[in-house]
N, C-alpha and C positions, 0 to 999 in steps of 0.2 A: 109771808112776816117772819120777820126777826124770832117772835112769839111762839110760833109751829116747829120749830126746826131746834138741832144738833150741827153746829155749825162750827169746823176747825181752819183758824185762818192761817196762812201765812207758819204753821209749827214749825219751830225749832228745835230740837230738843238734844237731848247727850246723857249718858251713863252717867250717874254725881263722876266729876273730875277723871273722865273718860272720852272719849269719842263722839263722834256724833252721830245720832242717829238715823233722826227725818232733818229733810232739809226744804224745808219751805213746803210744807203739805196745805193743802185746801183742801175742803173736805164739804159739804150739805147734805145731810141725811132728814130732809121735812117727816113731820107726824105723816101717818099714812102711808109709809111708803118703805121696803125692804130692800137694800143696799148691798151689794153680795163686794166682797174686797180677795182679791188674788194675788198671788206674787211670789216667786222666789222664795229660798231661804234664804235668811238673811235681810231679805228689804227689809224690815220694820214694819212688820204688820203687828207682831205678838206685842214688840212694844208700846206701837201707838193704844193698842186697847190697854194698856196698865197704865199709861198715863195719863190716859181719858180717866180710869177710873181712879189715882190718886200716887200710883205706887211712889214712896218718895225715892227709891231706886234711882229714879231718873229728876231730868234739870234740865224746867225748860228757859230756852236762852233769848228764845222771842216768837212772838207769835201770842196765840188767845184760842179759848176752848170755851165757848159759847152756849148752854143752852135756856131757850128761850129767851136767848135774850139776855142773859144776864153772865160774867163770867166767872168761873167756876175757879181759876188758879187757886184762888185762895180760900180755896174749901180742902178740908177734911176729907179723907175717904169715905167715913160718916156720915158726912154733911155732902158731898158731892149726891151719894144713896137716895137720903130725903129731896134731893131734887128734882131725885127723877131719875134717876141712872142706874143702870146694871147691867152688869160685868159676867156672864159665864164663862169661866177659867178653860185654857185648852186640858190641865190634871187640876183639877178639883181639888181642897185639902180633906183632911179626916179632921173629924170633931169629933173624939170620943168624951160622953159623960155627956151627952148633950140630944134629945131625939129631934127627927124629922120633923114631928108637929110643934115641941116646946122651940125648936129656932124660926117654924116660920110664924109663928104668935110674938114674940118675940120682936123679928124684926119686920111684922104689919107694924105694933104697937110702938117702933121704934122712929117712924115714919107721920107717928098723929100725936096730935096735942095730947097732955096729961090726963085730961078728961073727959077723952072719948076714946079710949082702949073700946079693941072691937069687941062684940059680943058672942058670946060661948058658941048659938048656936049658928049666927053671921060666920063666922069660922070656920065650924065645923060643915055649912053649905060651899064655902069656900073652896074648902078640902074635898069635899067630897067630886062635886065638879073638876079639879082640876087631875085628881087620881084617875075619875073615869075615862076623862081626855085623853090621860099617856095610857090607856090598859092596863093600870098598875092597884094591886091587892092591896087593902086600907093598912095590913100588920105592915107597909112599912115605914109607917110612919110614926111606931114605937120602937123603930131601929134608929141607934145614932149617926147624926147627918155623916155617911160617906163610911163612915165603920167598918170596914170588910165587904166594900162595897168592890163588885167587877166594874170594872171601866164602862161598862153599857149602862149599867145602874148608875154612876154618878154623873153623867153626862143628862141620865132622864131626870135625873133627882134635879139638876142645875134646869133643865126644864120647868119639872115644879113648882121649884124655887119659882122663876118667870111670872106661871102663871097664877100664884095666888098674890104676888107682890104688886102683881099689874102696873113698869112703870112705865117711863113716857119716851126710855130708849134704853135699847137691848145694844148688846156688845157680843157678840159672839163667837167666842174666839177658837177656831177651829173644832163647833163641834161636835164634827163631824170625826174626830182622830180616835182609829182604832174602834168604830163601830163595825158589825156584820151589818148586813141589807137591813134581816129585819128590826134590830134598834134603830140604825140610821131612818126607816120608814114612821116608825115609832116616837124621834125625838123631831122629826118634820115635822110630826101633825099637831103636838103640843105648839107649832113657832106659827105653823101655821094659824091656830085656837087664838095664837093669841093677837093678827094681825086686823087692823083698824082704826078708823081716820085719829083717833086720839094716843097711836103708836109706832117709834118706828126704831129700827131696828136697823147692824150695821153685820152681816155674817164674814167671819171671816177665813178660806177654805182654800184649801193649795187645789183641790182637785171639783171639777165640773157635778162629780156626782150627785154632789148633793141639791145643786141647785138642778138639781132634775125633781128634786122634791119640797124643795125652800124657792119656788122662780120666783128670783128678783127682779124689781122694778127696776135694776140701773148695777151696771156692773161695775168696780174701777178695777183698775190695774196699778200697781203698788211696783217700784221698782227705786233699790237704793236711795230709800225715807221720802221719796215724793209718786204721787200720782202721775201716772206717766197715759193712761189712754181710758179713757170712759167711753160708756156705751150699752146698747139694750143687752138682757141674758140671749142674745145669740153669740156674743163679742166672749164671752165663757165660751161657748162652744168651740169661736173659732182654736181661741186658745188650747185649748182639748187637744184639739186636731193636729196644732203647728207647735206648740210648745213653746216656752217661755227665752227659746234663740229666736224664735219668729220677734218678738219683741222686742228684744235689745238689741236687735240687726237692725231695726226700725228706728231704735235711737240714732247708731252709731252713721246711721244714712246720713 
């Protein structure tokens, strides 16, 4: 059903007044599934994530993006978030002067009606459950969002937000970038905790190692702005063994 999936249809996009990056990309992520998107540098993976989130640096020239059957192309970034989308950035930005706890409460209330703000106890219980899932200390909640955080702490904070905000669909852009094995396991544990019948995710990564911990239902390979191959989790292992030259050589044949 179109009402239970994130759908990208024949998407063509470019940098504003610049070169074309996405060249007819088709992708469907149903609720209840986690999909992995892999591909060499420059294939357009991070561009796709930014376009889904509504980055104004890019221009869509053809195609559509649908959330539960509704086009989001006319929506601003905050409207897309309220529609149920969440993007975990490859490089999370620092927000001085705003604690994680305050940020998350504001973000939650922004998704609700004005007369339906989340109660203090409900918010506290939600936070505590998420913190426990990530094996983090409560003191982190009083720190300013990402300010002075290590790379691993920033990525863990992004997954904390995912667990608290409970979006319909999450785009995780190279969440494994710069993580050691312990941090990778912790972040993956958080993503796996979010899995369920009302949640779909696209995990963007260069490397198969992340997929040892977040086992995908489907793997897509992206080259030069298009999905060129789709398969099961075994496709990621085959790619890890043979490299991206294996894919490009198949395309050239």
